[in-house]
C-alpha positions in Angstrom: 128.0 93.9 105.7 124.9 93.3 103.5 123.1 96.6 102.7 119.5 97.4 102.4 118.2 98.8 99.1 116.1 101.9 99.6 113.0 100.0 98.7 113.6 97.2 101.1 114.4 99.7 104.0 111.3 101.6 103.5 109.1 98.5 103.3 110.7 96.7 106.3 110.9 99.8 108.5 107.4 101.5 108.3 101.9 65.2 113.1 99.2 64.4 110.5 99.5 67.8 112.0 97.1 69.5 109.6 94.0 68.7 111.6 95.7 69.5 114.9 96.9 72.9 113.9 94.4 75.7 113.2 95.4 77.9 110.2 94.8 81.6 110.5 93.2 83.5 107.8 95.3 83.1 104.6 95.9 86.8 104.1 96.3 87.7 107.8 99.6 89.2 109.0 100.6 91.7 111.6 99.8 95.2 110.6 102.2 97.4 108.6 103.1 99.4 111.7 103.6 96.4 114.0 106.6 94.0 114.5 106.7 90.8 112.6 107.0 88.2 115.4 109.5 85.4 114.5 110.0 82.0 116.0 113.5 80.5 115.4 113.6 76.7 115.2 117.1 75.1 115.5 120.0 77.5 116.1 123.1 75.5 117.2 124.8 76.5 113.9 123.3 78.4 111.0 120.2 79.3 113.0 122.2 81.4 115.4 123.5 83.5 112.5 119.9 83.9 111.3 118.8 85.3 114.7 121.5 88.0 114.2 120.5 88.6 110.6 116.8 89.1 111.4 117.5 91.2 114.5 119.0 93.8 112.1 115.9 94.1 110.1 113.6 96.9 111.2 110.2 95.9 112.4 111.0 92.3 113.5 111.1 90.7 116.9 112.5 87.5 118.2 109.3 86.2 119.8 110.1 82.5 120.4 112.9 80.0 120.3 112.6 76.2 119.7 115.3 73.6 119.9 115.2 69.9 120.9 118.5 70.4 122.9 118.1 72.2 126.2 121.9 72.9 126.2 121.3 75.0 123.0 117.9 76.4 123.9 118.6 77.8 127.3 121.8 79.8 126.6 120.2 81.5 123.6 117.1 82.4 125.6 119.3 83.7 128.4 121.2 85.8 125.9 118.1 87.4 124.5 116.5 88.0 127.8 119.7 89.7 129.0 118.9 92.5 126.5 115.6 93.2 128.2 113.4 91.3 125.7 111.2 88.5 126.7 111.1 85.3 124.6 109.0 82.2 124.6 110.8 78.8 124.5 109.7 75.4 123.4 111.2 72.0 122.7 108.4 70.9 120.3 107.7 73.2 117.3 104.0 72.2 117.4 103.6 74.0 120.7 104.6 77.2 119.1 102.6 76.7 115.9 99.4 76.8 118.0 100.1 80.3 119.1 98.4 83.3 117.5 101.3 85.7 118.4 103.8 84.1 116.0 103.8 85.4 112.4 106.6 83.4 110.9 109.1 80.7 111.6 112.7 80.5 110.7 113.8 76.9 110.3 117.5 75.8 110.5 117.2 72.2 111.8 118.8 69.1 110.3 117.8 68.4 106.7 115.5 65.4 107.4 113.2 67.7 109.4 112.9 70.6 107.0 109.9 69.6 104.9 107.8 68.2 107.8 108.4 71.4 109.8 107.8 73.7 106.9 104.5 72.0 105.9 103.4 72.1 109.6 104.1 75.8 109.7 102.2 76.5 106.4 99.2 74.5 107.7 99.3 76.6 110.9 99.1 79.8 108.9 102.7 80.9 109.5 105.1 82.2 106.9 108.4 80.3 106.6 112.1 81.1 106.1 113.6 77.7 105.4 117.3 76.9 105.3 118.7 74.9 102.4 118.4 72.2 101.3 114.7 72.7 101.6 114.1 68.9 101.5 115.8 65.7 102.4 114.6 63.9 99.3 113.1 64.7 95.9 109.4 64.0 96.7 109.4 66.2 99.8 110.4 69.4 98.1 107.3 69.5 95.9 105.1 69.1 99.0 106.4 72.4 100.4 105.7 74.1 97.1 102.1 72.7 97.2 101.7 73.7 100.9 102.9 77.3 100.3 100.4 77.6 97.4 97.5 76.0 99.2 97.8 78.0 102.4 99.0 81.2 100.7 102.2 81.4 102.7 105.4 83.3 102.0 108.1 80.7 102.0 111.6 82.0 101.5 114.6 79.7 100.9 117.9 80.4 102.7 119.7 80.9 99.4 121.0 84.3 100.3 122.9 84.7 97.0 119.5 85.3 95.4 119.5 88.7 97.2 122.9 89.6 95.9 122.4 92.7 93.7 125.7 91.9 91.9 124.7 88.3 91.0 121.3 89.4 89.8 123.0 92.0 87.6 125.5 89.5 86.3 122.8 87.0 85.5 120.8 89.6 83.6 124.0 90.7 81.8 124.8 87.2 80.6 121.2 86.5 79.6 121.3 89.7 77.5 123.8 88.0 75.3 126.9 89.9 76.2 129.1 86.8 76.2 127.1 84.8 73.7 125.5 81.5 74.6 126.4 79.6 77.8 128.2 76.4 77.1 128.3 75.1 80.7 127.8 76.4 84.2 130.1 74.8 86.8 129.5 74.8 90.5 132.4 74.2 92.9 132.6 73.0 96.5 136.3 72.6 97.3 135.9 72.6 101.1 138.1 70.8 103.5 136.3 68.0 105.4 138.3 65.9 107.8 137.4 62.3 108.7 134.7 61.9 111.4 136.5 58.8 112.7 135.4 55.3 113.3 133.3 54.3 116.3 133.2 50.9 118.0 129.4 50.9 117.9 126.3 53.0 118.5 127.1 56.2 120.4 125.1 57.7 123.3 122.7 60.6 122.6 123.4 63.7 124.7 121.2 63.7 127.7 120.0 67.2 126.9 118.5 66.2 123.6 114.9 65.0 123.1 115.9 62.3 120.6 112.4 61.4 119.5 111.9 64.9 118.3 115.4 65.1 116.8 114.7 61.9 114.8 111.3 63.0 113.6 110.6 61.0 110.4 114.0 59.2 110.5 114.5 55.6 111.6 114.9 55.1 115.3 118.5 54.2 115.7 121.4 55.2 117.9 123.8 57.6 116.2 127.1 56.3 114.7 129.1 59.5 115.2 130.9 61.1 118.1 130.0 64.7 117.0 126.3 64.6 117.4 125.3 68.0 116.2 127.0 68.5 112.9 128.2 65.2 111.5 124.7 64.0 110.7 125.3 65.8 107.4 127.4 62.8 106.2 124.7 60.1 106.7 121.9 59.4 104.2 119.3 59.0 107.0 119.6 62.7 107.9 121.8 64.6 105.5 122.7 64.9 101.8 126.5 65.2 101.8 128.3 68.4 100.9 126.5 68.6 97.5 123.3 69.0 99.5 125.0 71.1 102.2 127.4 73.8 101.0 126.9 72.8 97.4 123.2 73.8 97.1 124.2 77.4 97.1 126.5 77.0 94.1 124.0 74.7 92.3 121.4 77.4 92.7 123.6 80.1 91.3 124.6 77.9 88.3 121.0 77.1 87.5 120.1 80.8 87.9 122.6 81.7 85.2 121.3 78.8 83.0 117.7 80.0 83.5 116.5 76.4 83.9 113.1 76.0 85.7 112.9 72.3 85.9 115.2 69.4 87.1 117.7 68.1 84.5 116.5 65.2 82.3 119.7 63.3 82.6 122.3 62.9 85.4 125.7 61.1 85.7 128.1 61.1 88.7 131.4 59.7 89.9 133.1 59.8 93.3 133.2 58.3 96.7 134.4 58.6 100.3 138.1 58.6 99.6 141.3 59.3 101.4 140.3 57.9 104.8 138.0 55.3 106.3 135.3 56.4 108.7 131.7 55.8 109.7 130.3 58.4 107.3 128.4 57.5 104.1 128.3 60.5 101.8 131.0 61.1 99.2 133.8 63.6 100.0 134.9 63.6 96.4 132.2 63.9 93.8 131.6 65.0 90.2 128.2 65.6 88.7 126.8 66.3 85.3 123.2 67.5 85.2 122.6 67.3 81.4 120.2 70.0 80.5 119.4 70.3 76.7 120.8 73.8 76.3 124.0 73.5 78.4 125.1 71.2 81.2 125.3 72.1 84.9 128.5 70.6 86.1 129.4 70.2 89.8 132.6 69.3 91.7 133.0 68.4 95.4 136.4 68.1 96.9 136.9 67.5 100.7 140.5 66.5 100.5 143.4 69.1 100.4 145.4 70.0 97.4 147.8 67.1 98.2 148.8 64.8 101.0 150.0 66.5 104.1 148.8 69.9 103.0 145.9 71.9 104.6 145.4 74.2 101.6 142.5 73.6 99.2 142.4 73.5 95.4 140.9 76.1 93.2 139.5 75.8 89.7 141.2 78.1 87.2 139.7 78.4 83.7 142.4 77.8 81.1 141.7 81.1 79.3 141.9 83.3 82.4 144.9 84.7 84.3 146.5 82.2 86.7 145.2 84.0 89.8 141.6 84.0 88.7 139.3 81.1 89.8 137.2 79.9 92.7 137.2 77.2 95.4 133.6 77.6 96.6 131.9 79.4 93.7 130.6 79.2 90.1 132.2 79.4 86.7 130.0 80.2 83.8 131.5 79.2 80.5 130.2 81.1 77.5 131.0 81.2 73.8 132.5 84.7 74.1 134.1 84.5 77.6 133.7 83.5 81.2 132.0 84.7 84.3 133.7 83.9 87.6 131.6 84.0 90.8 134.2 83.4 93.6 131.8 84.2 96.6 128.3 85.1 97.5 128.4 88.8 96.6 130.5 89.4 93.5 131.0 88.3 89.9 133.6 89.1 87.3 133.3 88.8 83.5 136.2 88.1 81.1 136.4 87.9 77.4 137.9 84.9 75.5 141.4 86.3 75.8 141.1 86.7 79.6 140.6 90.5 79.6 138.4 91.7 82.4 135.2 93.2 81.0 133.1 94.0 84.0 132.9 93.6 87.8 129.7 93.1 89.6 129.7 94.0 93.3 127.0 94.5 95.9 124.3 92.7 98.0 121.1 93.3 99.9 119.5 91.8 103.0 118.0 88.3 102.3 116.2 88.5 105.7 115.0 91.9 104.8 113.6 90.7 101.5 111.6 88.0 103.3 110.1 90.5 105.7 109.2 92.7 102.7 107.2 89.8 101.3 105.6 88.9 104.6 104.2 92.5 104.7 103.2 92.8 101.1 101.7 89.2 100.8 103.2 89.1 97.3 105.1 85.9 96.4 106.7 87.9 93.6 108.5 90.0 96.2 110.5 86.9 97.3 114.0 86.7 95.9 114.2 83.0 96.7 110.7 81.5 96.6 110.2 77.9 97.6 110.1 76.6 94.0 113.6 77.8 93.4 114.8 76.0 96.5 113.0 72.8 95.6 114.6 72.7 92.1 118.2 73.4 93.4 117.8 70.9 96.2 116.3 68.4 93.8 119.4 68.5 91.6 121.4 67.4 94.7 119.0 64.6 95.3 119.0 63.2 91.8 122.8 63.3 91.8 123.0 61.5 95.2 120.6 58.8 93.9 122.8 58.2 90.9 125.8 57.8 93.3 123.9 55.5 95.7 123.0 53.2 92.8 126.5 53.2 91.3 129.3 50.7 91.6 133.0 50.9 92.1 135.0 50.4 88.9 138.6 50.6 87.8 139.8 53.8 86.1 140.1 52.1 82.7 136.5 50.8 82.9 135.2 54.2 83.9 137.0 56.0 81.1 135.6 53.4 78.6 132.0 54.0 79.9 132.3 57.8 79.7 134.1 57.9 76.4 132.5 60.5 74.2 131.3 62.7 77.1 133.9 65.4 76.9 132.6 67.6 79.8 132.3 64.7 82.2 135.6 63.2 81.1 137.5 66.5 81.7 136.1 66.6 85.3 137.0 62.9 85.8 140.6 63.4 84.7 141.1 66.3 87.0 139.5 64.4 89.9 141.8 61.5 89.2 144.8 63.9 89.4 143.6 65.4 92.6 143.1 61.9 94.2 146.5 60.8 93.0 148.1 63.9 94.7 146.4 62.7 97.9 147.9 59.2 97.6 144.7 57.5 96.6 145.2 54.0 95.1 142.2 53.3 92.8 142.9 49.6 93.0 142.4 49.7 96.8 139.7 52.3 96.9 137.8 52.4 93.6 135.8 55.4 92.5 132.1 54.8 92.2 130.6 55.5 88.8 127.1 56.5 89.4 124.1 55.0 87.6 123.3 57.1 84.5 119.7 58.1 85.1 116.9 59.7 83.0 114.3 61.8 84.7 110.9 63.1 83.6 111.2 66.8 84.7 107.5 67.3 84.7 106.6 64.2 86.8 109.9 64.5 88.8 110.2 60.7 88.5 112.9 58.6 86.9 112.1 57.0 83.6 111.7 53.2 83.8 114.0 52.8 86.9 112.3 51.3 89.9 115.4 51.3 92.1 115.9 55.0 91.5 112.3 55.9 92.1 112.4 53.9 95.4 114.8 56.6 96.6 112.6 59.5 95.6 110.5 59.1 98.7 111.5 57.4 102.0 109.5 55.5 104.5 108.5 57.8 107.4 108.5 57.0 111.1 105.0 57.5 112.5 103.6 59.9 113.6 106.2 62.2 111.9 104.8 61.8 108.4 104.8 64.4 105.6 101.2 64.0 104.2 100.6 63.0 100.6 98.1 65.8 100.3 99.1 68.9 102.2 
């Protein structure tokens, strides 16, 4: 179980909607001796866990619930009321944002709604805990950063690894030079993802869902999936694939070790939806190189098992470490003098060049508790995962996905020729090819997509001289669910 630090425990214990929503005073928050009143928005999956997490933080209260699906909303409300606590319910978030007795909102809705809802909440004078990825596209993330600053809101990203005492200690230890310079930081998302199947056409929306609110800014179209509530992750209109789903956690840890505070100036990808045919769009096998000047951030997504007919997943094992040391969903930090392995959310292990264990880092704190600390203090510096960090890590997923979407399928020989001279990317590609071969993938029948090599201006957060890529930086919004240009 996550533990509270002594400091955190003491502190936590003791629609062009801007005009329609009335912001409270910028510095206003419930008094130090009063409960922080929380509204939870979306809790069919991750949001339900957040209700549990925040309920453990002293001085908080579940004051309201909001979900567009009555089959999700009503059972949760009943469960909370069964404990003797009253709770307000709403289908439309805007109804809750008008209330003066809500201090903060906790948002765990589908990706395409995140920015719109977070900006609405900031404009209404509410603090925000926002699940990752914080945005559905690159342009949006910066809008939340601007809104948090303009309206003086505490906006915490659901990157709970940032509240891991062990990872913070490991990052500081590496930055102090104990293993020399970092040569690469590698994120891993080896997570089994089965096919979602093929439908014969548009599927019905559950009768309990307000589909207009669920769509929000997305195009008004019938879903092409049988599992309505989760498989939206694998469609570009709503989700960002596993790089933008599970992978954002590991991207964030890798960037944390690297100490990078901008997007990478160059990106290259390869991958595809391989091993089966279904209606989904996002890649289930994907390699990414975010080419920072000091050291690259590498990333690997694998949704297929270790081999055909097996349910087990691969792990990445650095060559210089014992055979049993590695990670499936984690981070490997390669340094001149050794390696740091982050196999989970709460621990890290440092090894020298000969594979000898040098140091273990273990321990974590409450990410929810950290948010409440900042809500009370009104100090953005108290946030372990402020919105800018979430924007940058989400943005790295977006730039990689844009590279993929602009890429083309190519034969293995052609890809190797094009990546010749890029040792880090070539090494990832060769291992990916071995993995796909073990799953019976015939590259001639299902070619890998080599992404478009892209250059980015990290300050402007726009691609350099590439109109097709910049066209994917910001989507068209469905009125009236529009994220404003000026928040």
